[in-house]
VEXDREN-2710 file (C-alpha; in Angstrom, 1 decimal):
% VEXDREN-2710
k/r/px/py/pz
1/MET/-29.5/-155.9/157.4
2/GLN/-32.7/-157.3/155.5
3/ILE/-32.4/-160.8/154.3
4/PRO/-33.6/-161.2/150.7
5/ARG/-36.9/-163.4/150.4
6/ARG/-35.3/-165.6/148.1
7/SER/-32.7/-166.5/150.6
8/ILE/-35.2/-166.9/153.3
9/VAL/-37.4/-169.4/150.9
10/LYS/-34.1/-171.3/150.3
11/GLY/-33.4/-171.8/154.0
12/ILE/-37.0/-172.9/154.7
13/ALA/-36.8/-175.3/151.7
14/ALA/-33.5/-176.7/152.9
15/SER/-34.9/-177.7/156.3
16/VAL/-38.4/-179.2/155.5
17/PRO/-39.2/-182.9/154.3
18/LEU/-38.6/-183.8/150.6
19/ALA/-42.6/-184.3/150.1
20/THR/-43.2/-180.7/151.5
21/VAL/-40.9/-179.3/148.9
22/LEU/-42.1/-181.4/146.2
23/ALA/-45.7/-180.5/146.8
24/ASP/-45.0/-176.7/147.0
25/PRO/-43.8/-175.0/143.6
26/VAL/-42.3/-172.1/145.3
27/LEU/-40.1/-174.3/147.5
28/ARG/-39.3/-176.5/144.4
29/ARG/-38.2/-173.6/142.4
30/ALA/-36.1/-172.4/145.3
31/VAL/-34.4/-175.7/146.0
32/ALA/-33.8/-176.2/142.0
33/ALA/-32.1/-172.8/141.8
34/GLY/-29.4/-173.9/144.3
35/LEU/-28.3/-176.6/142.1
36/GLU/-25.2/-175.9/139.7
37/SER/-25.9/-176.1/136.0
38/VAL/-23.3/-178.4/134.2
39/THR/-22.8/-179.0/130.6
40/ILE/-20.5/-181.6/129.0
41/LYS/-19.7/-183.2/125.6
42/THR/-21.0/-186.9/124.8
43/ALA/-18.9/-189.2/122.7
44/ASP/-21.0/-188.4/119.7
45/GLY/-20.2/-184.8/119.8
46/ARG/-23.5/-183.4/121.5
47/SER/-23.6/-180.9/124.5
48/VAL/-25.7/-182.0/127.2
49/SER/-26.6/-180.3/130.5
50/GLY/-27.3/-181.4/134.0
51/ALA/-28.1/-180.1/137.4
52/LEU/-25.5/-180.9/140.0
53/ALA/-26.2/-180.9/143.9
54/VAL/-23.1/-181.4/146.1
55/PRO/-23.2/-182.7/149.6
56/ALA/-21.7/-180.8/152.6
57/ARG/-18.8/-183.6/152.6
58/THR/-16.9/-184.7/149.7
59/PRO/-15.4/-187.0/148.1
60/ALA/-19.0/-188.7/148.2
61/PRO/-20.5/-191.5/146.6
62/GLY/-22.3/-190.5/143.3
63/VAL/-25.8/-190.8/141.7
64/VAL/-27.0/-190.3/138.2
65/LEU/-30.5/-189.3/138.6
66/ILE/-32.8/-189.6/135.6
67/HIS/-36.1/-187.7/135.3
68/GLU/-39.7/-188.9/134.5
69/TRP/-41.3/-188.3/131.2
70/TRP/-41.9/-184.8/131.9
71/GLY/-38.2/-183.7/131.8
72/LEU/-35.6/-182.2/133.9
73/ASN/-37.8/-180.1/136.1
74/ASP/-37.9/-178.8/139.5
75/GLN/-39.2/-181.7/141.1
76/ILE/-36.3/-184.1/140.0
77/LYS/-33.8/-181.1/140.8
78/SER/-35.3/-181.1/144.2
79/VAL/-34.7/-184.9/144.5
80/ALA/-31.2/-184.3/143.7
81/ALA/-30.8/-181.8/146.2
82/GLU/-32.2/-184.5/149.0
83/LEU/-29.8/-187.0/147.7
84/ALA/-27.1/-184.5/148.1
85/ARG/-28.5/-183.6/151.8
86/ASN/-28.1/-187.3/152.4
87/GLY/-24.5/-187.3/151.3
88/TYR/-24.7/-188.2/147.7
89/LEU/-23.1/-186.2/144.9
90/THR/-26.1/-186.2/142.3
91/ILE/-26.3/-185.0/138.9
92/ALA/-29.7/-184.9/137.5
93/ILE/-29.5/-185.5/133.9
94/ASP/-31.5/-184.3/131.0
95/LEU/-32.4/-186.9/128.3
96/PHE/-34.9/-184.3/126.4
97/GLY/-32.6/-181.5/125.4
98/GLY/-33.9/-178.9/127.6
99/HIS/-37.7/-179.6/126.8
100/VAL/-40.0/-179.9/130.0
101/ALA/-43.5/-181.0/129.2
102/ALA/-46.5/-179.0/130.4
103/THR/-49.1/-181.8/129.4
104/ALA/-49.3/-185.6/129.2
105/ASP/-49.4/-185.4/125.4
106/GLN/-46.3/-183.5/125.2
107/ALA/-44.5/-186.0/127.7
108/ALA/-45.7/-189.0/125.8
109/THR/-44.5/-187.3/122.5
110/GLN/-41.0/-186.7/124.0
111/SER/-40.7/-190.1/125.6
112/ARG/-41.5/-191.9/122.4
113/ALA/-38.8/-190.0/120.4
114/VAL/-36.4/-191.4/122.7
115/ALA/-37.9/-194.7/122.5
116/ALA/-37.6/-194.6/118.6
117/ASP/-34.1/-193.4/118.5
118/PRO/-32.4/-194.6/121.9
119/ALA/-28.9/-194.1/120.9
120/PRO/-28.4/-190.4/121.9
121/ALA/-30.0/-191.2/125.5
122/ARG/-27.6/-194.0/125.8
123/ALA/-24.6/-192.0/124.9
124/THR/-25.8/-189.1/127.1
125/LEU/-26.2/-191.7/130.1
126/VAL/-22.7/-193.3/129.6
127/ALA/-21.0/-189.7/129.2
128/TRP/-22.6/-188.5/132.7
129/ILE/-21.7/-191.7/134.4
130/GLU/-18.1/-191.4/133.2
131/TRP/-18.1/-187.8/134.1
132/LEU/-19.3/-188.2/137.6
133/LYS/-16.8/-191.1/138.2
134/ARG/-14.0/-188.8/137.4
135/ASN/-15.0/-186.0/139.2
136/PRO/-12.7/-185.4/142.1
137/LYS/-15.7/-184.6/144.5
138/CYS/-17.0/-188.3/143.8
139/ASP/-15.4/-191.2/146.0
140/GLY/-15.7/-193.6/142.9
141/HIS/-18.8/-195.3/143.8
142/LEU/-21.7/-194.7/141.7
143/ALA/-25.4/-195.7/141.2
144/THR/-28.1/-194.7/138.8
145/TRP/-31.6/-194.0/140.0
146/GLY/-34.7/-192.9/138.1
147/TYR/-38.4/-192.4/138.2
148/CYS/-40.9/-193.5/135.5
149/PHE/-39.3/-193.2/132.0
150/GLY/-36.1/-192.4/134.2
151/GLY/-36.5/-195.6/135.9
152/GLY/-36.3/-197.6/132.9
153/TRP/-33.2/-195.4/131.7
154/ALA/-31.7/-196.0/135.1
155/LEU/-31.6/-199.6/134.1
156/ASN/-30.5/-198.9/130.6
157/GLY/-27.6/-196.7/132.0
158/ALA/-26.3/-199.5/134.3
159/LEU/-26.4/-201.9/131.3
160/ALA/-24.4/-199.3/129.1
161/ALA/-21.8/-198.7/131.7
162/PRO/-20.7/-200.3/135.0
163/VAL/-22.1/-198.8/138.2
164/ASP/-22.3/-200.1/141.7
165/ALA/-26.1/-200.0/142.0
166/THR/-29.4/-199.1/140.3
167/VAL/-32.7/-197.8/142.1
168/ILE/-35.8/-197.8/139.8
169/TYR/-39.3/-196.4/140.8
170/TYR/-41.9/-197.8/138.6
171/GLY/-39.8/-197.8/135.2
172/ASN/-40.0/-200.2/132.1
173/VAL/-37.9/-203.2/133.0
174/ARG/-39.2/-205.3/130.1
175/LYS/-35.7/-207.1/129.7
176/SER/-34.5/-210.5/128.6
177/ALA/-31.8/-212.4/130.4
178/ALA/-29.5/-211.9/127.4
179/GLU/-30.1/-208.2/127.7
180/LEU/-29.3/-208.1/131.4
181/ALA/-25.8/-210.2/130.9
182/PRO/-24.0/-206.6/131.2
183/LEU/-25.4/-205.6/134.6
184/GLU/-22.7/-205.6/137.1
185/GLY/-24.6/-204.0/140.3
186/PRO/-27.5/-204.9/142.2
187/VAL/-30.9/-203.4/141.4
188/LEU/-33.7/-202.2/143.8
189/MET/-37.2/-201.8/142.1
190/HIS/-40.4/-200.1/143.4
191/TYR/-43.6/-200.3/141.9
192/GLY/-47.3/-199.9/142.8
193/LEU/-49.7/-203.0/142.6
194/LEU/-52.3/-200.5/141.0
195/ASP/-50.0/-199.7/138.2
196/ARG/-51.5/-201.2/135.0
197/ASN/-48.3/-200.5/132.9
198/ILE/-45.4/-201.4/135.1
199/ASN/-47.4/-204.2/136.6
200/THR/-46.6/-207.6/138.4
201/ALA/-46.5/-209.7/135.2
202/MET/-43.6/-207.3/133.9
203/VAL/-41.8/-207.0/137.2
204/GLU/-42.1/-210.9/137.7
205/GLY/-40.7/-211.4/134.2
206/PHE/-37.9/-209.0/135.0
207/GLU/-37.2/-210.8/138.1
208/ALA/-37.3/-214.4/136.3
209/ALA/-34.9/-213.1/133.6
210/ALA/-32.6/-211.6/136.4
211/MET/-32.3/-214.7/138.2
212/THR/-31.6/-216.7/134.7
213/ALA/-28.8/-214.1/134.0
214/GLY/-27.6/-214.6/137.5
215/LYS/-28.4/-210.8/138.5
216/GLN/-29.3/-209.6/142.1
217/VAL/-32.8/-207.9/142.1
218/THR/-34.8/-206.9/145.1
219/VAL/-38.4/-205.8/144.4
220/TYR/-40.9/-204.0/146.7
221/ALA/-44.7/-203.9/145.7
222/TYR/-46.8/-201.4/147.4
223/ALA/-50.4/-202.1/148.1
224/GLY/-53.0/-199.4/147.2
225/ALA/-50.3/-197.4/145.0
226/ASN/-50.5/-196.8/141.6
227/HIS/-48.0/-195.3/139.0
228/ALA/-45.9/-192.3/140.3
229/PHE/-47.1/-192.8/143.9
230/ALA/-43.9/-191.0/145.2
231/ASN/-44.6/-187.8/143.1
232/PRO/-46.9/-185.3/145.3
233/THR/-46.6/-182.5/142.4
234/GLY/-50.4/-183.2/141.5
235/ALA/-49.7/-185.2/138.5
236/ALA/-52.0/-187.8/137.0
237/TYR/-51.7/-190.1/139.7
238/PRO/-52.3/-189.9/143.7
239/TYR/-49.4/-189.4/145.9
240/VAL/-49.1/-192.4/148.7
241/LYS/-47.4/-190.8/151.4
242/ASP/-46.6/-194.1/153.5
243/ALA/-45.3/-196.0/150.3
244/ALA/-43.4/-193.0/149.1
245/GLU/-41.6/-192.5/152.6
246/LEU/-41.0/-196.3/152.9
247/ALA/-39.5/-196.5/149.5
248/TRP/-37.2/-193.7/150.0
249/LYS/-36.0/-195.0/153.2
250/ARG/-35.4/-198.6/151.4
251/SER/-33.4/-196.8/148.7
252/LEU/-31.3/-195.0/150.7
253/ALA/-30.5/-198.0/152.8
254/PHE/-30.0/-199.9/149.7
255/LEU/-27.5/-197.3/148.3
256/ARG/-25.6/-197.3/151.7
257/LYS/-25.3/-201.1/151.4
258/TYR/-23.3/-200.9/148.1
259/ASP/-21.1/-197.8/149.3
260/PRO/-18.0/-199.8/150.7
END
């Protein structure tokens, strides 16, 4: 019997490191195709979609995964699949209504649109957090996790609805102590010391605000790393293998610590 090429590619993708999958568009596409498309309704009546990655054993702790400013593309779906391979029921959500940017200008435009009117994005996050918590394949424990644009929104989600933990990769964390008051779970943040936007001044301000608010925040800074250092898809910033692998290990260890 001849095995279809698509099945062979999926099998290969499932057995190789995440960085290898992310760096190869064929493998990314194969992994992304294996996720389940899910559509739900938000409290404000909109239909929103996401891509669900289910681990081998359930019920399992859940992760709401938020994309970079590019949108819900194969890269972020591949990250969701890898989280599922590590035992997490993961929903990669879409805050851009199905739009995936092909250029930095398009990405900037769609992220600015969300910043100008954040209420729909917030409602979308709350809906997915509540949906995943109720999912019978989820054990009731839940984290938000995001990159870049999604890193900031991982924090916003944790402020809008209670979660057990939050993982932020180089996201906007410019918050006051008062804004951090609703935060219930601990936060882990990664950023590169070469990043001019998500920089040390911003992060130290976030740490100070969290301390004033009595919140638990752990920050790791990576020398020689710029923005998006964990993304090897050939975007605007260089992938830093050692930093990306260490950040991933730290993130998984952090989640396991808060999965009682």
